[in-house]
C-alpha positions as CSV (number, residue, x, y, z in Angstrom):
1,M,0.0,0.0,0.0
2,H,2.8,2.4,0.9
3,F,4.6,1.5,-2.3
4,F,1.6,2.6,-4.4
5,L,1.2,5.9,-2.4
6,C,4.8,6.7,-3.0
7,L,4.4,5.8,-6.7
8,S,1.4,8.1,-7.0
9,F,3.4,10.9,-5.4
10,L,6.2,10.5,-8.0
11,I,3.7,10.5,-10.9
12,I,1.4,13.3,-9.9
13,I,3.2,15.8,-7.6
14,P,6.2,16.6,-9.7
15,K,4.1,18.4,-12.3
16,T,3.2,20.9,-9.6
17,L,6.7,21.1,-8.3
18,Y,8.2,21.4,-11.8
19,A,6.3,24.7,-12.3
20,Q,8.4,26.2,-9.4
21,T,11.7,24.6,-10.3
22,L,14.4,26.3,-12.3
23,N,14.7,25.0,-15.9
24,S,18.1,25.8,-17.5
25,G,16.8,25.4,-21.0
26,D,13.9,27.8,-20.4
27,T,16.2,30.2,-18.7
28,A,18.8,30.1,-21.5
29,W,16.1,30.8,-24.1
30,M,14.6,33.7,-22.1
31,L,18.1,35.3,-21.7
32,V,18.5,35.1,-25.5
33,S,15.0,36.5,-26.1
34,T,15.6,39.4,-23.8
35,V,18.7,40.4,-25.7
36,L,16.8,40.0,-29.0
37,V,14.0,42.4,-27.9
38,L,16.5,45.0,-26.7
39,F,18.2,44.5,-30.0
40,M,14.9,45.6,-31.6
41,T,15.2,49.0,-30.1
42,L,18.9,49.5,-30.0
43,P,20.0,49.4,-32.7
44,G,17.0,48.1,-34.8
45,L,14.3,50.6,-34.3
46,A,16.8,53.4,-33.9
47,L,18.4,52.8,-37.3
48,F,15.1,52.1,-39.0
49,Y,13.6,55.5,-37.8
50,A,16.9,57.4,-38.3
51,G,17.0,56.3,-41.9
52,L,13.4,57.4,-42.6
53,V,13.9,61.0,-41.4
54,R,15.7,63.8,-43.3
55,R,19.5,64.2,-43.0
56,G,19.4,67.0,-40.4
57,N,17.4,64.9,-38.0
58,V,19.2,61.5,-38.0
59,L,21.0,62.0,-34.7
60,S,17.9,63.4,-33.0
61,V,16.1,60.2,-33.6
62,L,19.0,58.0,-32.5
63,M,19.3,60.2,-29.4
64,Q,15.6,59.9,-28.6
65,C,15.6,56.1,-28.8
66,F,18.7,55.8,-26.7
67,T,17.4,58.2,-24.1
68,I,14.0,56.5,-23.9
69,T,15.8,53.2,-23.3
70,C,17.5,54.7,-20.2
71,I,14.4,56.4,-18.9
72,A,12.2,53.3,-19.3
73,S,14.8,51.1,-17.6
74,L,14.9,53.3,-14.6
75,V,11.1,53.6,-14.3
76,W,10.8,49.8,-14.7
77,I,13.2,49.1,-11.9
78,I,11.9,51.7,-9.4
79,Y,8.1,51.1,-9.7
80,G,7.2,50.0,-13.3
81,Y,7.5,46.2,-12.8
82,S,5.6,46.4,-9.5
83,I,2.7,48.4,-10.9
84,A,2.5,46.2,-14.0
85,F,2.8,42.7,-12.5
86,K,2.1,42.9,-8.7
87,G,-1.3,43.3,-6.9
88,D,-4.8,42.3,-7.9
89,G,-6.2,45.7,-9.0
90,L,-8.5,45.8,-12.0
91,F,-6.6,48.7,-13.7
92,I,-3.3,49.0,-12.0
93,G,-1.0,47.0,-9.7
94,D,0.6,48.0,-6.4
95,L,4.0,49.1,-5.1
96,S,4.8,45.9,-3.2
97,A,7.9,45.3,-5.3
98,I,9.0,48.9,-5.4
99,F,12.8,49.1,-6.2
100,L,12.4,45.3,-6.9
101,R,11.9,44.6,-3.2
102,G,11.6,40.9,-2.5
103,V,13.4,40.0,-5.8
104,S,16.6,38.0,-5.4
105,R,18.7,35.6,-7.5
106,D,16.7,32.7,-6.1
107,T,13.1,34.0,-6.7
108,L,11.4,32.3,-9.7
109,F,8.7,33.2,-12.2
110,G,7.5,29.8,-13.3
111,T,10.6,27.9,-14.5
112,I,12.9,31.0,-15.0
113,P,14.5,33.4,-12.5
114,E,12.3,36.3,-11.7
115,T,15.3,38.6,-12.6
116,V,15.1,37.2,-16.2
117,F,11.4,37.8,-16.4
118,I,11.9,41.4,-15.1
119,M,14.5,42.1,-17.7
120,F,12.4,40.5,-20.5
121,Q,9.4,42.6,-19.7
122,M,11.6,45.7,-19.3
123,T,12.6,45.5,-23.0
124,F,8.9,45.7,-23.9
125,A,8.5,48.8,-21.7
126,V,11.5,50.2,-23.6
127,I,10.4,49.7,-27.1
128,T,6.8,50.8,-26.7
129,P,7.4,54.6,-26.0
130,A,10.3,54.4,-28.5
131,L,7.9,53.4,-31.2
132,V,5.8,56.6,-30.5
133,V,8.9,58.7,-31.5
134,G,8.0,58.0,-35.1
135,A,4.9,60.2,-34.9
136,F,6.6,63.4,-33.8
137,A,10.0,62.9,-35.5
138,E,11.7,66.1,-36.7
139,R,9.7,68.5,-34.7
140,M,9.4,67.8,-30.9
141,K,11.7,69.4,-28.4
142,F,14.1,67.0,-26.7
143,G,13.2,68.0,-23.1
144,A,9.4,67.7,-23.9
145,M,10.1,64.3,-25.4
146,C,11.8,63.1,-22.3
147,I,9.0,64.3,-20.0
148,F,6.3,62.9,-22.3
149,S,8.0,59.5,-22.6
150,F,8.3,59.2,-18.8
151,L,4.7,60.2,-18.1
152,W,3.3,58.1,-21.0
153,L,5.1,55.0,-19.8
154,T,3.8,55.6,-16.3
155,F,0.2,56.4,-17.0
156,V,-0.4,54.6,-20.3
157,Y,1.9,51.6,-20.7
158,L,2.0,50.3,-17.1
159,P,-1.8,50.3,-16.6
160,A,-2.3,48.6,-20.0
161,C,0.3,46.0,-19.2
162,H,-1.4,45.3,-15.8
163,M,-4.9,45.1,-17.3
164,V,-3.8,42.6,-20.0
165,W,-0.8,40.7,-18.6
166,G,-0.8,41.5,-14.9
167,G,-4.1,39.9,-13.9
168,G,-6.2,43.1,-14.4
169,I,-9.7,43.6,-15.9
170,L,-8.9,42.5,-19.4
171,A,-7.1,39.4,-18.3
172,K,-10.2,38.5,-16.2
173,M,-12.4,39.1,-19.2
174,G,-10.4,36.6,-21.3
175,V,-8.7,39.0,-23.8
176,I,-6.0,37.2,-25.8
177,D,-2.9,39.2,-26.5
178,F,0.0,36.8,-26.7
179,A,2.9,39.2,-27.2
180,G,1.6,42.8,-27.2
181,G,-1.0,43.6,-29.8
182,L,-2.9,45.7,-27.2
183,V,-0.1,46.4,-24.7
184,V,2.5,47.5,-27.2
185,H,1.0,48.2,-30.7
186,V,-2.4,49.6,-29.9
187,T,-1.0,51.9,-27.1
188,C,1.9,53.2,-29.2
189,G,-0.4,53.5,-32.3
190,I,-3.1,55.6,-30.5
191,G,-0.5,57.5,-28.6
192,A,1.3,58.4,-31.8
193,L,-1.9,59.5,-33.5
194,V,-2.7,61.8,-30.6
195,A,0.8,63.2,-30.5
196,A,0.9,63.8,-34.3
197,K,-2.4,65.7,-34.1
198,I,-1.5,67.9,-31.2
199,L,1.9,68.8,-32.4
200,G,0.7,69.5,-35.9
201,P,2.4,68.7,-39.2
202,R,6.0,69.3,-40.1
203,R,6.7,72.5,-42.0
204,G,5.8,72.0,-45.6
205,F,3.5,69.0,-45.1
206,P,1.9,67.7,-47.3
207,E,3.1,69.8,-50.2
208,T,6.8,69.4,-49.8
209,A,8.3,65.9,-50.4
210,M,10.1,64.5,-47.3
211,P,11.8,61.3,-48.5
212,P,14.0,59.1,-46.3
213,H,17.6,60.3,-46.3
214,N,19.2,56.9,-46.0
215,R,17.4,53.9,-47.4
216,T,20.3,51.6,-46.6
217,M,20.0,52.5,-43.0
218,V,16.3,51.8,-43.1
219,V,16.8,48.2,-44.5
220,I,19.6,47.5,-41.9
221,G,17.3,48.6,-39.1
222,A,14.3,46.7,-40.5
223,S,16.4,43.6,-40.8
224,M,17.3,43.9,-37.1
225,L,13.7,44.3,-36.2
226,W,12.8,41.1,-38.1
227,V,15.4,39.1,-36.3
228,G,14.7,40.7,-32.9
229,W,11.0,40.0,-33.2
230,F,11.6,36.3,-32.7
231,G,12.5,37.2,-29.1
232,F,9.5,39.4,-28.9
233,N,7.0,36.7,-30.0
234,A,8.6,33.4,-29.4
235,G,10.0,34.6,-26.1
236,S,6.5,35.4,-24.9
237,A,6.0,31.6,-24.4
238,L,8.4,32.1,-21.4
239,A,9.8,28.7,-22.1
240,A,11.9,26.8,-24.7
241,N,9.1,24.6,-25.9
242,T,6.7,23.8,-28.7
243,D,4.7,27.0,-28.0
244,A,7.9,29.1,-28.7
245,G,8.6,27.1,-31.9
246,M,5.1,27.7,-33.3
247,A,5.2,31.4,-32.4
248,M,8.6,31.8,-34.2
249,L,7.3,30.0,-37.3
250,V,4.1,32.1,-37.6
251,T,6.0,35.3,-36.9
252,H,8.3,34.7,-39.8
253,I,5.5,33.7,-42.2
254,S,3.5,36.8,-41.4
255,A,6.4,39.1,-41.8
256,A,7.3,37.7,-45.2
257,L,3.7,37.8,-46.5
258,G,3.2,41.3,-45.2
259,A,6.3,42.5,-47.1
260,L,5.4,40.7,-50.3
261,T,1.8,42.0,-50.2
262,W,2.9,45.6,-49.7
263,I,5.3,45.7,-52.6
264,S,2.8,43.9,-54.8
265,I,0.4,46.8,-54.3
266,E,3.2,49.3,-55.0
267,W,4.1,47.4,-58.1
268,I,0.5,47.5,-59.4
269,K,-0.3,51.1,-58.4
270,Q,3.1,52.8,-59.0
271,G,4.8,50.5,-61.5
272,K,7.8,49.9,-59.2
273,P,8.3,48.2,-55.8
274,T,10.3,50.1,-53.3
275,V,12.7,49.1,-50.5
276,I,10.9,51.3,-48.1
277,G,7.7,49.5,-49.0
278,I,9.1,46.0,-48.4
279,A,10.5,47.1,-45.1
280,T,7.3,48.7,-43.9
281,G,5.2,45.8,-45.1
282,M,7.4,43.5,-43.1
283,V,6.9,45.5,-39.9
284,A,3.1,45.5,-40.6
285,G,3.2,41.7,-40.8
286,L,5.1,41.5,-37.6
287,A,2.9,43.9,-35.7
288,S,-0.3,42.0,-36.9
289,I,0.9,38.5,-35.9
290,T,2.1,39.6,-32.5
291,P,-1.2,39.2,-30.5
292,A,-2.0,36.0,-32.4
293,A,1.3,34.2,-32.3
294,G,0.1,32.1,-29.4
295,N,-2.9,30.6,-31.0
296,V,-2.6,30.5,-34.8
297,G,-0.8,28.0,-37.1
298,P,1.1,28.6,-40.3
299,Q,-2.1,28.8,-42.5
300,G,-3.6,31.5,-40.3
301,A,-0.3,33.4,-40.3
302,I,-0.4,33.5,-44.1
303,I,-3.9,35.1,-44.0
304,I,-2.9,37.6,-41.3
305,G,0.3,38.5,-43.2
306,I,-1.6,39.2,-46.5
307,L,-4.2,41.2,-44.7
308,A,-1.6,43.2,-42.8
309,G,0.2,44.2,-46.0
310,F,-3.0,45.2,-47.7
311,I,-4.9,47.0,-44.9
312,C,-1.9,48.8,-43.4
313,F,-0.8,50.0,-46.8
314,Y,-4.2,51.7,-47.4
315,A,-4.3,52.9,-43.8
316,T,-1.0,54.7,-44.3
317,Q,-2.5,56.3,-47.4
318,A,-5.6,57.4,-45.6
319,I,-3.9,58.9,-42.5
320,K,-1.6,61.2,-44.6
321,G,-3.8,61.7,-47.6
322,F,-7.5,61.7,-46.5
323,F,-7.1,62.7,-42.8
324,N,-4.1,64.9,-43.5
325,I,-2.3,63.9,-40.2
326,D,1.5,64.0,-40.3
327,D,2.2,60.8,-38.5
328,S,5.8,61.1,-39.7
329,L,6.9,57.5,-39.8
330,D,3.5,55.8,-40.0
331,V,3.2,54.5,-36.4
332,F,-0.6,54.4,-36.2
333,P,-1.4,52.8,-39.6
334,V,1.4,50.2,-39.3
335,H,1.5,49.4,-35.5
336,G,-1.9,50.6,-34.3
337,V,-3.9,49.2,-37.2
338,G,-1.7,46.1,-37.5
339,G,-2.1,45.3,-33.8
340,M,-5.9,45.7,-34.0
341,L,-6.0,43.5,-37.1
342,G,-4.2,40.7,-35.3
343,L,-6.4,40.9,-32.2
344,I,-9.5,40.5,-34.4
345,M,-8.2,37.9,-36.9
346,L,-7.1,35.5,-34.2
347,C,-10.7,34.9,-33.4
348,F,-11.3,33.4,-36.8
349,V,-8.0,31.7,-37.7
350,G,-7.0,30.6,-34.2
351,T,-9.8,28.2,-33.3
352,E,-9.3,24.6,-32.4
353,N,-9.5,22.2,-35.3
354,N,-9.7,25.1,-37.8
355,L,-7.9,24.5,-41.0
356,L,-6.4,28.0,-40.8
357,G,-5.5,27.8,-37.1
358,S,-4.7,24.2,-36.5
359,G,-1.4,23.6,-34.8
360,A,-1.9,26.5,-32.4
361,A,0.4,27.0,-29.5
362,G,-2.4,26.2,-27.1
363,L,-1.6,28.9,-24.6
364,S,-4.8,30.7,-25.5
365,S,-6.6,28.5,-28.0
366,I,-10.2,29.4,-28.8
367,A,-12.8,26.7,-28.5
368,E,-14.5,25.7,-31.8
369,G,-17.7,27.7,-32.3
370,S,-16.8,30.5,-29.9
371,S,-15.2,32.9,-32.4
372,M,-17.9,35.6,-32.2
373,L,-17.8,35.5,-28.4
374,Q,-14.1,35.9,-28.4
375,L,-14.4,38.7,-31.0
376,V,-16.7,40.7,-28.6
377,I,-14.1,40.3,-25.9
378,Q,-11.3,41.4,-28.2
379,L,-13.2,44.5,-29.3
380,K,-13.9,45.4,-25.7
381,G,-10.2,45.2,-25.1
382,I,-9.3,47.4,-28.1
383,L,-12.0,49.9,-27.1
384,L,-10.9,50.2,-23.4
385,I,-7.1,50.4,-24.2
386,G,-7.8,52.7,-27.1
387,I,-9.9,55.2,-25.1
388,W,-7.5,55.0,-22.1
389,T,-4.5,55.7,-24.3
390,A,-6.1,58.6,-26.2
391,I,-7.4,60.4,-23.2
392,V,-4.2,60.0,-21.1
393,S,-1.9,60.8,-24.1
394,W,-3.9,64.0,-24.8
395,T,-3.8,65.0,-21.2
396,I,-0.1,64.5,-20.8
397,L,0.8,66.5,-23.9
398,K,-1.6,69.3,-23.0
399,T,-0.2,69.5,-19.5
400,I,3.4,69.5,-20.7
401,G,2.4,72.3,-23.1
402,L,1.4,74.5,-20.1
403,F,5.0,74.6,-18.9
404,T,7.1,74.3,-21.9
405,D,6.9,74.3,-25.7
406,L,6.3,70.9,-27.2
407,R,7.8,71.6,-30.6
408,V,10.8,73.4,-31.9
409,T,10.7,76.8,-33.5
410,E,10.4,77.2,-37.3
411,E,14.0,78.2,-37.5
412,E,15.2,75.1,-35.5
413,E,13.0,72.8,-37.6
414,Y,14.5,74.3,-40.8
415,E,18.0,73.9,-39.5
416,G,17.4,70.3,-38.4
417,L,17.1,69.0,-34.8
418,D,20.6,67.6,-34.9
419,K,22.3,71.0,-35.0
420,S,19.6,73.1,-33.3
421,L,19.0,70.8,-30.3
422,H,22.3,68.8,-29.9
423,D,24.8,71.0,-31.7
424,E,26.0,67.9,-33.7
425,T,25.6,66.6,-37.2
426,G,25.3,63.1,-38.5
427,Y,27.4,63.7,-41.6
428,N,30.4,65.9,-42.3
429,F,29.6,67.0,-45.8
């Protein structure tokens, strides 16, 4: 009798214990994923954005991305991680882990050290406000940018992160956001749209052409984003397992299809495909698959990638052409619209036993026949995060504007932010 009791213990209990035991394979993968996501911002996003702006603003964009990385890291360590992932509030966490109190080399988050989880999530907090930079590139004062990024991270990103990933109201509702469709892309997209509207267009927009000054730099940065995104999505499995493998596969598929779709439209409409188009389409495909990477298979990724290239292309045309909003580097139509697309499409190509979603990671699979129910939940999540981001972003910018100018003078903008704000130039010719 005692033999069978001991045997039952060996068979059943270890599954519970394993969840709280360090796994060296999972830890190694998460260390790599953390590096990959930081690689997305520095140097990936920094070079991508720097190549897209005009020559006199290249250093200003690099400076903004670098500075935001430092600011976000400090915020995350002091109170950001605690507010995002501690406590059981519906909209925001608590300060029980302020200054990472209670975190040691031996504390675990599942099968990985909590220190690794903290660093991994910190990289998400870094890249999200850095993405917003693309909306006000070439015209926002550096000091105002620093204050805005600090406040935006605190009052937009941290609550959104807690609501979706920290056990808040959207997590309780059952919203599916595997790697940041809501937390990263919808927040940065809406925040960018508000910032672009409040700051107003660049001088000469839309009459004056403002082409990228260095397309080679754009492609280098975009390529780094593509590689780094594997840490972003596959790393969100928080383990070196089949979930991570599927997330990596569908991420690559969607990126490739988004890029091909974008340049196909350019080829048909304009007669020639462009390198800026293929890079932007790739980013649209990546942004769109991000929330769905945990519960779609390869077939679903193909559909999402094609839709991402098509819908984000025309969203970009509409924002600048029809609505006349100078979202300088297309943050909202690529990231905001792409993130919403993925959040919606996962309801239809991520269901169990669905030809287009079979082989799903299983972390957040949708039961067959419940697509419409999940769609309602997803739309509620988009609406809540969208309204929250818009109101708070508008309030932050208007408040900063009461104490300091948000944008540079006309003379400084004409001279270029590199020289006027930093007394440096990117090129000596």
